Structure formats: C-alpha cells, structure tokens
C-alpha positions as CSV (number, residue, x, y, z in Angstrom):
1,M,24.5,-4.8,12.0
2,K,27.0,-5.5,9.2
3,K,27.2,-9.1,10.3
4,I,23.4,-9.6,10.2
5,Q,21.6,-10.7,7.0
6,V,18.1,-9.7,6.0
7,L,15.5,-11.9,4.3
8,M,12.8,-9.8,2.6
9,I,9.8,-11.8,1.6
10,N,6.7,-11.1,-0.4
11,E,4.3,-13.3,-2.5
12,K,6.5,-12.6,-5.5
13,T,9.9,-11.0,-5.8
14,E,8.6,-8.6,-8.4
15,L,6.3,-7.0,-5.8
16,N,9.3,-6.1,-3.7
17,N,11.1,-4.8,-6.8
18,L,8.0,-2.7,-7.7
19,Y,7.1,-1.3,-4.3
20,R,10.1,-1.8,-2.1
21,S,13.1,-1.2,-4.4
22,F,14.2,2.0,-2.5
23,L,14.0,0.2,0.8
24,L,15.9,-2.8,-0.6
25,D,18.7,-0.5,-1.7
26,L,19.0,1.1,1.7
27,L,18.9,-2.2,3.5
28,K,21.9,-3.3,1.4
29,K,23.9,-0.4,2.8
30,E,23.0,-1.3,6.4
31,F,23.4,-5.1,6.4
32,I,26.0,-7.5,5.1
33,K,23.5,-9.4,2.8
34,V,19.9,-8.8,1.7
35,Y,17.9,-11.6,0.1
36,N,14.8,-10.6,-1.9
37,C,12.5,-13.6,-2.2
38,G,9.0,-14.5,-3.3
39,L,7.1,-17.3,-1.7
40,F,5.5,-18.3,-5.0
41,D,8.3,-17.6,-7.5
42,K,9.7,-21.2,-7.7
43,K,9.1,-24.4,-5.8
44,K,12.6,-24.5,-4.5
45,N,12.3,-20.9,-3.2
46,I,10.3,-22.1,-0.2
47,F,13.2,-24.4,0.9
48,F,15.7,-21.5,0.5
49,I,13.4,-19.2,2.5
50,L,13.0,-21.8,5.3
51,L,16.8,-22.3,5.5
52,K,17.3,-18.5,5.8
53,I,14.5,-17.8,8.2
54,L,15.8,-20.5,10.6
55,N,19.3,-19.0,10.5
56,P,19.9,-17.0,13.7
57,K,22.0,-14.5,11.8
58,V,19.1,-13.6,9.5
59,I,16.2,-11.3,10.3
60,T,13.0,-11.3,8.3
61,V,11.1,-8.4,6.8
62,S,7.7,-9.5,5.3
63,S,5.7,-7.3,3.1
64,N,2.1,-8.5,2.4
65,L,-0.7,-10.4,4.2
66,I,0.3,-13.9,3.0
67,S,4.1,-13.5,3.6
68,N,3.3,-11.8,6.9
69,I,1.3,-14.9,8.1
70,F,4.1,-17.1,6.9
71,S,6.7,-15.0,8.8
72,L,4.5,-15.0,12.0
73,V,4.5,-18.8,12.2
74,F,8.2,-18.4,13.3
75,F,7.1,-16.5,16.4
76,W,10.5,-16.8,18.2
77,K,12.3,-14.9,15.4
78,R,13.1,-11.2,15.5
79,G,12.1,-9.2,12.4
80,T,9.7,-6.7,10.9
81,V,6.2,-7.2,9.6
82,I,4.9,-4.6,7.2
83,L,1.1,-4.9,7.0
84,N,-0.3,-3.0,4.0
85,G,-3.8,-3.3,5.2
86,M,-6.5,-5.9,5.9
87,G,-8.2,-4.9,2.7
88,R,-11.2,-6.9,1.7
89,Y,-10.5,-9.3,4.6
90,R,-11.2,-6.6,7.2
91,G,-14.6,-8.0,7.9
92,K,-13.4,-11.6,8.3
93,I,-13.6,-12.1,12.1
94,F,-11.8,-15.4,12.1
95,L,-8.8,-14.0,10.2
96,R,-8.7,-11.0,12.4
97,I,-8.6,-13.2,15.5
98,L,-5.9,-15.4,14.0
99,I,-3.7,-12.4,13.2
100,L,-4.3,-11.0,16.7
101,I,-3.1,-14.3,18.2
102,L,-0.1,-14.4,15.9
103,F,0.8,-10.8,16.6
104,K,0.7,-11.5,20.4
105,L,3.0,-14.5,20.0
106,N,5.5,-12.6,18.0
107,W,6.5,-10.1,20.7
108,K,10.0,-10.0,19.4
109,K,8.9,-8.5,16.1
110,I,8.2,-4.9,15.0
111,F,4.9,-4.2,13.3
112,I,4.6,-1.5,10.7
113,I,1.1,-0.8,9.6
114,Q,0.2,1.3,6.6
115,S,-3.5,1.7,7.2
116,Y,-4.3,4.2,9.9
117,A,-7.6,2.3,10.6
118,D,-5.8,-1.0,11.1
119,F,-3.1,0.6,13.1
120,R,-5.6,2.1,15.6
121,Y,-7.3,-1.3,15.9
122,F,-4.2,-3.4,16.5
123,K,-2.5,-0.7,18.7
124,L,-5.6,-0.6,20.9
125,K,-5.6,-4.4,21.3
126,L,-1.9,-5.1,21.7
127,K,-0.3,-1.9,22.8
128,K,3.4,-2.5,22.1
129,N,5.7,-2.7,19.0
130,F,3.1,-1.2,16.6
131,F,4.0,1.8,14.4
132,W,2.1,3.6,11.7
133,V,3.9,4.5,8.5
134,P,1.5,5.7,5.7
135,G,2.3,3.8,2.6
136,S,5.5,2.7,0.9
137,G,6.4,6.2,-0.3
138,G,5.4,8.4,-3.2
139,S,7.5,10.0,-5.9
140,K,6.9,12.9,-8.2
141,K,5.7,12.1,-11.7
142,K,4.6,14.1,-14.7
143,S,0.8,14.7,-15.0
144,G,-1.7,15.8,-17.6
145,L,-4.6,18.2,-17.7
146,K,-6.5,18.9,-14.5
147,K,-9.9,18.5,-16.3
148,N,-9.0,14.8,-17.0
149,F,-9.8,12.5,-14.2
150,L,-7.7,9.4,-13.5
151,L,-8.6,6.1,-11.7
152,I,-5.5,3.9,-11.1
153,Q,-6.6,0.3,-10.5
154,R,-6.0,-3.4,-11.0
155,D,-8.4,-5.9,-12.5
156,D,-8.8,-7.8,-9.2
157,K,-9.9,-4.6,-7.4
158,I,-12.3,-3.0,-9.9
159,K,-15.4,-4.9,-8.8
160,N,-15.0,-3.8,-5.2
161,I,-14.8,-0.1,-6.0
162,F,-17.2,-0.1,-8.9
163,L,-20.3,1.4,-7.0
164,S,-18.1,4.0,-5.4
165,V,-16.6,5.1,-8.7
166,T,-19.9,5.2,-10.7
167,E,-21.4,7.4,-8.0
168,L,-18.7,10.0,-8.8
169,L,-18.9,9.4,-12.5
170,K,-22.6,10.6,-12.5
171,I,-21.4,13.9,-11.2
172,L,-18.4,14.1,-13.6
173,K,-20.4,13.8,-16.8
174,S,-18.8,16.7,-18.5
175,H,-15.2,15.6,-17.7
176,S,-12.9,13.0,-19.4
177,F,-12.4,9.9,-17.4
178,F,-9.4,7.6,-17.8
179,L,-9.1,4.1,-16.1
180,V,-5.4,3.2,-15.9
181,G,-3.9,-0.2,-15.2
182,C,-6.6,-2.7,-15.9
183,K,-6.0,-5.2,-18.7
184,N,-9.3,-7.1,-19.0
185,K,-11.1,-4.9,-21.6
186,K,-14.1,-7.2,-21.8
187,K,-14.7,-7.1,-18.1
188,I,-14.2,-3.3,-18.0
189,K,-16.6,-2.6,-20.9
190,L,-19.2,-4.8,-19.3
191,L,-19.0,-3.1,-15.9
192,F,-18.9,0.4,-17.3
193,K,-21.3,-0.1,-20.2
194,S,-23.4,2.9,-19.1
195,Y,-20.5,5.2,-18.8
196,K,-18.0,6.8,-21.2
197,I,-14.5,5.8,-20.1
198,N,-11.1,5.7,-21.7
199,L,-9.2,2.5,-20.9
200,V,-5.4,2.9,-20.6
201,E,-3.9,-0.5,-20.1
202,W,-0.3,-0.9,-18.9
203,Q,1.7,2.3,-18.3
204,H,5.3,2.6,-17.0
205,P,5.1,3.6,-13.3
206,N,6.6,7.0,-14.2
207,D,3.8,7.6,-16.8
208,I,0.6,6.7,-14.9
209,F,-0.5,10.3,-14.6
210,L,0.2,11.5,-18.1
211,K,-3.5,11.3,-19.2
212,G,-4.8,13.6,-16.4
213,G,-4.2,15.9,-13.5
214,S,-7.0,14.9,-11.2
215,C,-7.0,11.6,-9.3
216,I,-10.0,9.6,-7.9
217,Q,-9.6,7.6,-4.7
218,P,-12.7,5.5,-4.2
219,T,-13.8,3.2,-1.4
220,G,-14.7,-0.5,-1.4
221,Y,-11.4,-2.4,-1.3
222,G,-9.9,-1.3,2.0
223,E,-6.3,-0.8,1.0
224,G,-3.5,0.2,3.5
225,F,-2.3,3.4,1.8
226,P,-2.5,3.1,-2.0
227,H,0.8,3.6,-3.7
228,S,-0.9,5.6,-6.5
229,L,-2.4,8.0,-3.8
230,A,1.0,8.7,-2.3
231,D,2.4,9.4,-5.8
232,A,-0.6,11.7,-6.6
233,I,-0.1,13.6,-3.4
234,V,3.7,14.1,-4.0
235,S,2.9,15.0,-7.7
236,D,0.5,17.7,-6.6
237,L,-2.5,16.3,-8.4
238,D,-6.1,17.3,-7.5
239,I,-7.4,14.5,-5.5
240,Y,-11.1,13.6,-5.1
241,I,-11.5,11.1,-2.3
242,H,-14.4,9.2,-0.7
243,N,-15.0,10.5,2.9
244,K,-14.5,7.0,4.4
245,E,-11.0,6.7,2.9
246,F,-10.0,10.2,4.1
247,L,-10.3,8.9,7.6
248,R,-9.0,5.3,7.0
249,Y,-5.8,6.6,5.5
250,G,-5.3,9.0,8.4
251,L,-5.0,12.0,6.1
252,H,-6.5,14.3,8.8
253,I,-3.6,13.2,11.1
254,L,-1.0,14.1,8.3
255,G,-2.3,17.7,8.1
256,G,-4.8,17.2,5.2
257,K,-8.2,18.8,5.1
258,K,-11.2,18.2,2.8
259,I,-13.7,20.4,1.2
260,F,-17.2,19.3,0.1
261,F,-17.6,18.0,-3.4
262,S,-20.7,15.8,-3.2
263,N,-22.6,13.8,-0.5
264,N,-19.8,11.2,-0.1
265,W,-16.9,12.8,-1.8
266,S,-14.5,15.6,-1.0
267,K,-11.6,17.3,-2.6
268,L,-8.4,16.9,-0.6
269,I,-6.5,20.0,0.3
270,G,-3.3,20.6,2.2
271,T,-1.4,18.0,0.2
272,K,1.9,19.8,0.6
273,K,1.8,19.0,4.3
274,I,0.9,15.4,3.6
275,A,3.6,15.1,0.9
276,D,6.2,15.8,3.6
277,H,5.0,12.6,5.4
278,V,4.5,10.3,2.4
279,N,7.4,11.1,0.1
280,L,9.6,8.1,-0.8
281,S,12.7,9.2,1.0
282,K,11.0,10.1,4.3
283,V,8.9,6.9,4.4
284,T,11.8,4.6,3.6
285,Q,14.0,6.3,6.3
286,K,11.2,5.5,8.8
287,Y,11.2,1.8,7.7
288,I,15.0,1.6,8.1
289,S,14.9,3.3,11.5
290,L,12.3,0.8,12.7
291,I,13.9,-2.3,11.2
292,T,17.3,-1.5,12.7
293,K,15.7,-0.6,16.0
294,N,14.8,-4.2,16.5
295,I,18.3,-5.6,16.1
C-alpha cells in the first residue's frame, strides 16, 4: 500500500480540511502520498485531478455529491465514494436513477453511505460493496447551560428546515434559543420575525456549543448524518430531534431511544451507546479499514 497514492477530492479543499482532516492524517500514514484537492478551487486544479485520477497508481476517495459524480465517471477505477446523503435531491427521480446507473457501472469501487435511509435504499437495489458509516465522526466540545437551546445551521439550509424549527419554537417559548452558524442577518430576521432568537454568526468549531447545552435537530433538508449532531452526541448534550430524522439517521440501530416531547419531536436518550459508534476515532478507523480493503 505504501506504493499507492490517494487522491481525495471534494468541491473545495477546505471542506476536506474541515470535515476530513483526521481521515487525511491517517491516510498519510497508510499511503506513500495523499493529494487533497477541490474541484472548484482553481481552474488548473481540474487538469491536475484528471492527471492523477488517470494514473493507475492512484486511487480516488470522493467526499460529496458533486465530486462523487465526477469520480463515478471513471467507472474502471478502484476507489472509495463517501456519500454524505442525497439531501434535498432525495426526491429527484432522474438524479436517483443516474446515480444508480453510475453505482452499478463502478463495481470496482467501495461505497460508504452516511445516511441510514440512503444506505438501505442503495443496498436493496445494488447489494454489494455498500457500507453504512454514520457521519464523519464527532468530537467532545465544551457546552453551555442545558436551558439554552442551540440550532447549528448554514444559510443555504435554513429555509428548508424553517417550518420544522418554528414548530418546536412554539413549544419552547420560555427557553432561550440560539441560532449558530448563519451569516445572513437580514434573511434570518425576516424568516424568524415572529420569534425571539439570538443569532450567533461564526464560531470556531470547538466553540459551537458554548451558548447552550441542548441541541435541536430538525427535519427538512435530508442530510446524511450531520456533523453537529455527532459532536452533540459525543459532547453529551440534550438532543431534541424530529421523529423522521431519528429513523433516517439510524439512531435506533446505534442503540438510541427516544422519549415523547411533542407530536413530531422526541428527546434522544441512550447517547452514550451512540457515542461509541460516532466518535471521531472510531468512525475514521472504519473509513481507513474500508478504503484499504479495496486495494
């Protein structure tokens, strides 16, 4: 394996640095050379990636939907595809059929799927080379008061989960609510004009839970396994989750249980059992094991 090189691609290099740094470090110990590349970083990057991807001594590891489709075009190549989740594209029948066809052509590749719902779907359709690994791994972080509720989100997701979140906010009137990670103040104020929220813009990844000790996991976007959820589980936060997402993330398979909170919402319990499956070290070792298995 020391003679083999790894090309790890994403939309942007910074996404690998943010979510896959631990995996990158371990890959560097296993292989002679690891290239961390983003398809949209620079124009010349695409030519560098093409040269590497066509090199028989290089295996590819792709890490989001766009880079996955790019990697799947080279169907004769060995490698690993990490599918975070179909997300908001889950209902797009044409895209789902396209991915099924590409998956079938790429029989030399290993497929790691973070969403339990997507894993069940693709495993049922295609049988082989499919593995479920919940998320990219969570790490323990400091948290604030349990009475303060946190929603960790990005601007591009907030519209999709708005209805789900406001449903819960109507129940949490007496609690403080902090929205962490969004930058578009104007958009947030307009969306949540009927609700009292505290907007916390950028936070260092280690500090995302400092404002509260209870985490909200809404529905509406269809993520694979949210990084913030894995962090919240490992950090022992109280987690209030929409019932749909409890099943989609496979938390019942990981040993989690839920207790009734409202019609569509539950409080997640048994997080210590789940933490054993989603902690950063354990998850990354699973990735390494599967990637090296395909050499």
